[in-house]
C-alpha positions as CSV (number, residue, x, y, z in Angstrom):
1,M,60.3,-15.9,53.0
2,R,60.0,-14.6,56.6
3,K,60.4,-17.2,59.2
4,K,57.4,-17.7,61.5
5,L,58.1,-16.4,65.0
6,S,57.7,-18.8,67.9
7,L,56.1,-16.8,70.8
8,P,56.8,-18.2,74.3
9,G,53.7,-18.4,76.4
10,V,51.2,-17.6,73.6
11,E,50.3,-21.2,73.0
12,H,49.4,-21.7,76.6
13,M,47.7,-18.4,77.2
14,S,44.1,-19.7,77.0
15,S,44.7,-22.8,79.1
16,K,46.6,-20.9,81.8
17,G,44.0,-18.2,82.0
18,I,44.7,-14.5,82.0
19,T,41.9,-13.9,84.6
20,Q,43.4,-16.4,87.0
21,R,46.9,-14.9,86.5
22,W,45.7,-11.4,87.0
23,L,43.9,-12.3,90.2
24,F,46.9,-14.3,91.4
25,N,49.3,-11.4,90.8
26,S,47.0,-8.8,92.2
27,L,46.2,-10.8,95.2
28,G,49.9,-11.6,95.8
29,L,50.7,-7.9,95.8
30,I,47.7,-6.9,97.9
31,L,48.4,-9.8,100.3
32,A,52.0,-8.7,100.7
33,I,50.9,-5.1,101.4
34,L,48.3,-6.3,103.9
35,I,50.9,-8.5,105.6
36,V,53.2,-5.5,105.9
37,I,50.3,-3.3,107.2
38,E,49.2,-6.0,109.7
39,L,52.7,-6.5,111.0
40,A,53.2,-2.7,111.2
41,M,49.9,-2.2,113.0
42,A,50.7,-5.1,115.4
43,F,54.1,-3.6,116.1
44,I,52.5,-0.1,116.7
45,V,49.7,-1.5,119.0
46,K,52.3,-3.6,120.9
47,D,54.6,-0.6,121.2
48,Y,51.7,1.6,122.4
49,Y,50.7,-0.8,125.2
50,Y,54.3,-1.7,126.2
51,S,55.4,2.0,126.1
52,G,52.5,2.9,128.4
53,I,53.4,0.1,130.8
54,R,57.1,1.0,130.6
55,W,56.4,4.6,131.4
56,Q,54.2,3.8,134.4
57,L,56.7,1.3,135.7
58,G,59.4,3.9,135.3
59,N,57.4,6.4,137.4
60,I,56.8,3.8,140.1
61,M,60.5,2.9,140.1
62,T,61.4,6.7,140.5
63,T,59.3,6.8,143.7
64,T,60.4,3.5,145.0
65,Q,64.1,4.0,144.5
66,E,63.9,7.3,146.5
67,S,62.4,5.4,149.4
68,F,65.0,2.6,149.4
69,S,67.9,4.9,148.7
70,R,67.5,6.2,152.3
71,Y,68.3,2.7,153.6
72,A,71.4,2.3,151.5
73,N,73.7,3.7,154.2
74,Q,72.3,1.4,156.9
75,N,74.0,-1.9,157.9
76,Q,72.7,-5.0,156.2
77,S,70.3,-6.1,159.1
78,E,68.8,-2.6,159.3
79,F,68.5,-2.5,155.5
80,I,66.6,-5.8,155.5
81,S,64.3,-4.8,158.4
82,R,63.4,-1.5,156.7
83,S,63.0,-3.2,153.3
84,I,60.5,-5.7,154.8
85,N,58.5,-2.8,156.2
86,A,58.6,-0.9,152.8
87,V,57.5,-4.0,150.9
88,E,54.6,-4.7,153.3
89,N,53.4,-1.1,152.8
90,F,53.9,-1.1,149.0
91,S,50.5,0.2,147.7
92,L,50.7,-1.3,144.2
93,K,51.5,-4.8,145.2
94,E,48.3,-6.1,143.5
95,Q,49.5,-4.8,140.1
96,V,53.3,-4.8,140.4
97,E,55.7,-7.2,142.2
98,L,58.4,-5.5,144.3
99,Q,61.5,-7.6,144.9
100,V,64.4,-6.7,147.2
101,F,68.0,-8.2,147.0
102,D,70.9,-7.9,149.3
103,Q,74.5,-6.8,148.6
104,N,75.4,-10.2,147.1
105,G,72.4,-10.2,144.8
106,D,70.6,-12.9,146.8
107,F,66.8,-12.6,147.0
108,I,65.5,-11.3,150.3
109,L,61.7,-10.8,149.9
110,S,58.9,-10.1,147.4
111,S,55.6,-8.3,147.7
112,T,53.9,-11.5,146.5
113,G,55.3,-13.6,149.3
114,F,56.7,-16.1,146.9
115,T,60.3,-16.7,145.8
116,P,60.6,-15.7,142.2
117,E,62.2,-17.6,139.3
118,L,65.7,-16.0,139.2
119,D,67.1,-17.9,136.2
120,E,66.6,-14.9,134.0
121,R,67.3,-11.3,135.2
122,P,68.5,-9.4,132.2
123,D,67.6,-6.1,133.8
124,Y,69.4,-6.9,137.0
125,D,72.6,-8.0,135.1
126,A,72.6,-4.9,133.1
127,A,72.0,-2.6,136.1
128,L,75.2,-4.0,137.8
129,H,77.3,-2.5,135.0
130,V,75.8,1.0,135.1
131,K,78.0,3.5,136.9
132,N,75.6,6.4,137.1
133,G,73.1,4.6,139.2
134,Q,70.3,4.8,136.7
135,P,67.5,2.2,136.8
136,I,67.7,-0.3,134.0
137,G,64.5,-1.6,132.4
138,V,63.9,-4.5,130.1
139,A,60.8,-4.0,127.9
140,S,59.8,-7.6,128.0
141,Y,61.2,-11.1,128.3
142,H,60.0,-14.6,129.0
143,L,60.5,-16.3,132.3
144,S,61.3,-20.0,132.3
145,T,57.6,-20.5,133.2
146,G,56.7,-19.0,129.8
147,E,55.2,-15.8,131.3
148,N,55.9,-12.5,129.5
149,V,56.9,-9.8,131.9
150,M,58.5,-6.3,132.1
151,A,61.1,-5.6,134.8
152,Y,63.1,-2.6,136.2
153,T,66.1,-2.9,138.5
154,Y,67.8,-0.2,140.6
155,I,71.1,-0.9,142.3
156,L,71.4,0.7,145.8
157,T,74.9,1.9,146.6
158,N,76.8,3.5,149.5
159,A,80.1,5.1,148.7
160,E,80.0,3.4,145.3
161,E,79.6,0.0,147.0
162,M,76.5,-2.1,146.4
163,T,74.3,-2.4,149.4
164,G,71.3,-4.0,147.7
165,A,68.9,-3.8,144.8
166,V,65.2,-3.0,144.2
167,R,63.4,-4.7,141.3
168,L,59.9,-4.1,139.9
169,V,58.2,-6.8,137.8
170,V,54.9,-6.7,136.1
171,S,53.1,-9.3,134.1
172,L,52.2,-8.5,130.5
173,S,49.5,-11.1,130.1
174,A,46.6,-8.7,130.2
175,A,48.3,-6.3,127.7
176,D,49.1,-9.3,125.4
177,Q,45.5,-10.3,125.5
178,Q,44.3,-6.8,124.4
179,I,46.9,-6.7,121.7
180,F,45.8,-10.1,120.4
181,I,42.1,-8.9,120.2
182,I,43.1,-5.8,118.3
183,V,45.3,-7.7,115.9
184,S,42.6,-10.2,115.3
185,V,40.1,-7.5,114.3
186,L,42.7,-6.0,111.9
187,L,43.2,-9.5,110.4
188,V,39.4,-9.9,109.8
189,I,39.4,-6.5,108.1
190,G,42.3,-7.6,105.9
191,I,40.5,-10.8,104.9
192,A,37.4,-8.7,104.0
193,V,39.5,-6.5,101.8
194,I,40.9,-9.5,100.0
195,L,37.4,-10.9,99.4
196,F,36.3,-7.5,98.0
197,V,39.3,-7.3,95.7
198,I,38.5,-10.8,94.4
199,M,34.9,-10.0,93.7
200,S,35.5,-6.6,92.1
201,G,38.5,-7.9,90.1
202,S,36.5,-10.8,88.7
203,Y,33.7,-8.4,87.6
204,F,35.8,-5.9,85.8
205,I,38.6,-7.9,84.2
206,N,36.4,-9.4,81.5
207,S,36.1,-6.0,79.9
208,I,39.8,-5.8,79.2
209,V,41.0,-9.3,78.9
210,I,40.7,-9.7,75.1
211,P,42.5,-6.4,74.1
212,V,45.2,-7.1,76.7
213,K,45.7,-10.6,75.2
214,E,46.1,-9.0,71.7
215,I,48.5,-6.5,73.1
216,G,50.5,-9.2,74.7
217,V,50.7,-11.2,71.5
218,T,51.9,-8.2,69.5
219,A,54.3,-7.1,72.2
220,R,55.9,-10.5,72.1
221,K,56.3,-10.3,68.4
222,I,58.0,-7.0,68.7
223,A,60.2,-8.3,71.5
224,L,61.4,-11.1,69.2
225,G,62.4,-8.6,66.5
226,D,59.2,-8.3,64.3
227,F,59.1,-4.5,64.3
228,D,56.5,-4.5,61.5
229,A,53.9,-6.0,63.9
230,R,51.0,-3.6,64.7
231,I,48.0,-3.7,67.1
232,E,44.5,-3.0,65.7
233,K,43.0,-0.1,67.7
234,K,39.4,-0.9,68.7
235,Y,38.8,1.5,71.6
236,N,39.3,5.2,72.0
237,D,40.3,5.0,75.7
238,E,43.4,4.1,77.7
239,I,43.7,0.8,76.0
240,G,43.5,2.5,72.6
241,D,46.2,4.9,73.7
242,L,48.3,2.0,74.8
243,C,47.9,0.4,71.3
244,D,49.0,3.7,69.7
245,T,52.0,3.8,72.1
246,I,53.1,0.3,71.3
247,N,52.7,0.8,67.6
248,Y,54.8,4.0,67.8
249,M,57.4,2.1,69.9
250,A,57.6,-0.6,67.3
251,G,58.3,2.0,64.7
252,E,61.0,3.7,66.8
253,L,62.6,0.3,67.7
254,G,62.7,-0.6,64.0
255,T,64.4,2.7,63.2
256,T,66.8,2.3,66.1
257,E,67.6,-1.2,65.1
258,K,68.5,-0.1,61.6
259,M,70.6,2.8,63.0
260,K,72.4,0.4,65.4
261,N,73.2,-2.0,62.6
262,D,74.5,0.8,60.5
263,F,76.5,2.0,63.5
264,I,78.1,-1.4,64.0
265,S,78.9,-1.6,60.3
266,S,80.4,1.8,60.3
267,V,82.5,1.2,63.5
268,S,83.7,-2.1,62.1
269,H,84.9,-0.4,58.9
270,E,86.5,2.4,61.0
271,L,88.4,-0.2,63.1
272,R,89.3,-2.4,60.1
273,T,90.9,0.5,58.1
274,P,93.7,1.4,60.7
275,L,94.2,-2.2,61.6
276,T,94.7,-3.2,58.0
277,A,97.2,-0.3,57.6
278,I,99.1,-1.3,60.7
279,K,99.2,-5.0,59.8
280,G,100.3,-4.2,56.2
281,W,103.1,-1.8,57.2
282,G,104.1,-4.2,60.0
283,E,104.6,-7.0,57.5
284,T,106.4,-4.7,55.2
285,L,108.8,-3.5,57.8
286,M,109.7,-7.0,58.8
287,D,111.2,-7.5,55.3
288,L,113.2,-4.2,55.2
289,D,116.8,-3.7,56.0
290,P,117.0,-1.1,58.8
291,V,120.2,0.4,57.2
292,R,119.4,0.5,53.5
293,D,115.7,1.1,53.8
294,K,115.9,3.8,56.6
295,D,113.5,6.2,54.8
296,M,110.9,3.5,54.2
297,M,111.3,2.4,57.8
298,E,110.6,5.9,59.1
299,K,107.6,6.3,56.8
300,G,106.2,3.0,57.9
301,M,106.6,3.8,61.5
302,Q,104.9,7.2,61.0
303,V,101.9,5.4,59.4
304,I,101.7,2.8,62.2
305,I,101.9,5.5,64.9
306,G,99.3,7.7,63.1
307,E,96.9,4.8,62.5
308,S,97.4,3.6,66.1
309,E,96.5,7.1,67.4
310,R,93.4,7.1,65.1
311,L,92.4,3.6,66.4
312,S,93.0,4.8,70.0
313,G,90.7,7.8,69.3
314,I,87.9,5.5,68.0
315,V,88.2,3.3,71.1
316,E,88.1,6.3,73.4
317,E,85.1,7.6,71.6
318,L,83.3,4.3,72.1
319,L,84.3,4.3,75.8
320,D,82.8,7.8,76.2
321,F,79.7,6.7,74.5
322,S,79.5,3.6,76.8
323,R,79.9,5.9,79.9
324,L,77.2,8.2,78.5
325,Q,74.8,5.3,78.0
326,S,75.4,3.9,81.5
327,G,75.3,7.2,83.3
328,R,79.0,7.2,84.3
329,L,80.2,10.2,82.4
330,T,81.4,12.7,85.1
331,M,83.0,16.1,84.9
332,K,85.8,17.5,87.1
333,M,84.6,21.2,87.2
334,E,87.0,24.1,87.7
335,R,87.4,27.6,86.5
336,I,89.2,27.5,83.2
337,D,90.3,29.8,80.3
338,I,88.1,28.7,77.4
339,L,90.5,30.4,74.9
340,A,93.4,28.2,76.0
341,E,91.4,25.0,75.4
342,L,90.0,26.2,72.1
343,G,93.3,27.6,70.9
344,E,95.0,24.2,71.6
345,A,92.3,22.4,69.7
346,V,92.7,24.7,66.7
347,F,96.5,24.3,66.8
348,M,96.1,20.5,66.5
349,F,94.4,21.0,63.1
350,R,96.9,23.4,61.6
351,E,98.9,20.7,59.9
352,R,95.8,18.9,58.8
353,S,94.5,22.0,57.2
354,K,97.6,22.3,55.1
355,R,97.7,18.7,54.3
356,E,94.0,18.6,53.2
357,Q,94.2,22.1,51.6
358,I,91.4,23.4,53.7
359,E,91.7,27.0,55.0
360,L,91.5,27.3,58.8
361,I,90.6,30.7,60.1
362,Y,90.5,31.5,63.9
363,Y,89.2,34.8,65.2
364,E,90.6,34.9,68.7
365,P,89.5,37.7,71.1
366,E,92.0,39.2,73.5
367,L,90.2,38.3,76.7
368,L,87.1,36.3,77.8
369,P,85.7,35.6,81.3
370,A,86.4,32.2,82.9
371,V,84.1,29.2,82.4
372,L,83.3,26.6,85.0
373,G,84.1,23.3,83.3
374,D,86.3,20.2,82.7
375,H,89.1,21.4,80.4
376,N,89.8,17.9,79.0
377,R,86.1,17.3,78.1
378,L,85.6,20.8,76.6
379,K,88.7,20.3,74.5
380,Q,87.3,17.0,73.4
381,V,84.2,18.8,72.2
382,F,86.1,21.3,70.2
383,V,88.3,18.6,68.6
384,N,85.3,16.6,67.8
385,I,83.5,19.5,66.1
386,L,86.6,20.6,64.2
387,D,87.2,17.0,63.1
388,N,83.7,16.8,61.7
389,A,84.2,20.2,59.9
390,F,87.3,18.9,58.2
391,K,85.8,15.5,57.6
392,Y,82.8,16.9,55.6
393,S,84.8,19.6,53.8
394,D,86.5,19.2,50.4
395,P,89.9,20.6,49.4
396,G,89.6,24.3,48.8
397,G,87.0,24.6,51.5
398,R,87.2,26.8,54.6
399,V,86.7,26.1,58.4
400,R,86.2,29.2,60.5
401,V,86.3,29.5,64.3
402,E,84.8,32.5,66.1
403,V,84.3,33.3,69.8
404,E,82.1,36.0,71.3
405,E,80.8,36.9,74.8
406,G,77.5,38.5,75.8
407,D,74.6,38.2,78.2
408,G,76.6,36.1,80.6
409,E,77.4,33.4,78.0
410,I,80.3,32.5,75.7
411,R,79.5,31.4,72.2
412,V,81.9,29.4,70.1
413,V,80.9,29.1,66.5
414,I,82.6,26.6,64.2
415,S,81.6,26.9,60.6
416,D,82.6,25.0,57.5
417,T,81.8,25.2,53.8
418,G,81.3,21.4,53.4
419,C,78.5,19.2,52.1
420,G,76.1,20.3,54.8
421,I,73.2,18.4,56.3
422,S,69.7,17.9,54.9
423,A,66.7,19.2,56.7
424,E,65.5,15.7,57.3
425,D,68.8,14.6,59.0
426,L,69.4,17.9,60.9
427,S,67.0,17.1,63.7
428,K,68.5,13.6,64.2
429,V,72.3,14.0,63.9
430,K,72.7,14.3,67.7
431,E,70.9,11.1,68.3
432,K,72.8,7.9,69.2
433,F,73.9,5.7,66.3
434,Y,72.6,8.3,63.7
435,K,74.9,9.0,60.8
436,A,73.6,11.4,58.1
437,N,76.4,10.9,55.5
438,H,77.6,7.4,55.0
439,T,80.2,8.4,52.4
440,R,82.4,10.0,55.0
441,R,84.4,8.2,57.7
442,G,83.2,8.3,61.3
443,S,81.2,6.2,63.8
444,G,78.2,8.6,64.2
445,I,78.5,8.9,68.0
446,G,80.9,11.7,68.5
447,L,78.3,14.4,68.2
448,A,76.0,12.7,70.7
449,V,78.9,12.6,73.2
450,A,79.8,16.2,72.5
451,D,76.2,17.3,73.0
452,E,76.0,15.5,76.3
453,I,79.3,17.0,77.6
454,V,78.1,20.5,76.7
455,R,74.7,19.8,78.4
456,L,76.6,18.7,81.6
457,H,78.3,22.1,81.5
458,G,75.0,23.9,81.6
459,G,75.3,24.9,77.9
460,S,73.9,24.0,74.6
461,L,75.1,22.7,71.2
462,E,73.1,23.9,68.2
463,L,73.5,23.0,64.5
464,R,72.5,25.2,61.6
465,S,73.0,23.7,58.1
466,M,71.7,23.4,54.6
467,E,72.6,20.7,52.2
468,N,75.6,21.7,50.0
469,S,75.9,25.0,51.9
470,G,78.1,24.1,54.9
471,T,77.3,23.8,58.6
472,D,77.5,26.1,61.6
473,V,77.9,24.5,65.1
474,I,77.1,27.0,67.9
475,I,78.4,25.9,71.4
476,T,77.0,28.1,74.2
477,L,78.6,28.0,77.7
478,P,77.6,30.0,80.7
479,V,80.2,32.3,82.2
480,A,81.5,31.1,85.6
481,D,80.0,32.7,88.7
482,A,81.0,32.3,92.3
483,A,80.2,28.5,92.2
484,E,82.8,26.3,93.8
485,D,84.8,23.8,91.8
486,G,83.8,20.2,92.1
487,E,82.7,17.1,90.3
488,A,79.5,17.3,88.3
489,P,77.0,14.5,88.9
490,P,77.0,11.6,86.4
491,T,74.7,11.9,83.5
492,Q,71.6,9.8,83.5
493,P,71.5,6.8,81.1
494,Q,70.0,7.6,77.8
495,S,66.8,5.9,76.9
């Protein structure tokens, strides 16, 4: 009897209120967007006003510094006298305060007639450290009185010695007031948008709340492992399409779950077999006399080494599959001789062909153009395909390897006379976890890894097979052009 699923959140769905949650989530997103927009607009408006004032103040400083620079070579008393005259004739004294300082940085006079607050002079302090004699401006800062101002300072020099300083200061109160008015208008518009969203959302949400609730309940069942759950389709619109998609997803998840369980069972068996052999022979060797049982010792060590290599191959295959799934499978691309890699892979299976009484035929052409690829990964592909060919062939069978070149491509065809693949399984054998024949050893992920490696090389891996008639694997790789060697980008995680 199937255990009843406990669905988190379903019991409280009615009391909590989908409408309220929808409004809350939507308003939260819209509110965040509006806050960002408001802050951005406030910054833009402030920058617009401040940039205009800064530009005007810079122009005024350019004219003013030219006048005062003529006094820089005078003695201090003459400098002060001429500065007083220049300040009295300063035409913009109603808008901008002009301040003059002596060679020690002490205040001399101001166009306002008042002694300014000199606790904070960031522009003056910065101008003292400028060697090229450029005016230094501070966009805005607060005086100790709380007033927001903008200031520019120019250091007057004679023979690289300071003779005085000219400073322009302008209040930003009027600009700040204009900025506040504009930002307030934008805030009112934002509030109006929020109210409109609340009204329109409340009006339209009732037409979708019930089917969305049903979809949510069914989706939670699927998430908890009930892949037989289905949604009843009531509408031929976007919601109906969503129902079809979720139902299809449930079916695919059920299939994937079964394939994953089969995969785990298969891998567990593949790992247990060499481990059992290693453990068994290890216990046997402990009881043997190294001198009298030398032949048995050598045989046992050969078995242990062979099974260890087999175990290492399985683990490496699993690691490659993990890299493939996480998008970390990368290629070190270089121009390589494909015949060298294929020939080495074929050579590895010569002894196995004799041992398993399977004929291995290799038609090797004399010369082929270079291929841009990772020689270790391509050899891994060839070894994997050859291993499958031997694995699914019976004694007396034949494995044939052919290579041909044409139309800017190199085709490697590996054929066997084994049990073949049914039409139903042929379209799925390259999928992760899928294993067509459970009577033969193997994890069922090697072909998926090989297909991805070939794809990263810009090629393709195609299978042609009929049940009980053998299988042809066609690996197509593009001929190398003038492309530079390098590292191929990592593969994207498989969905």
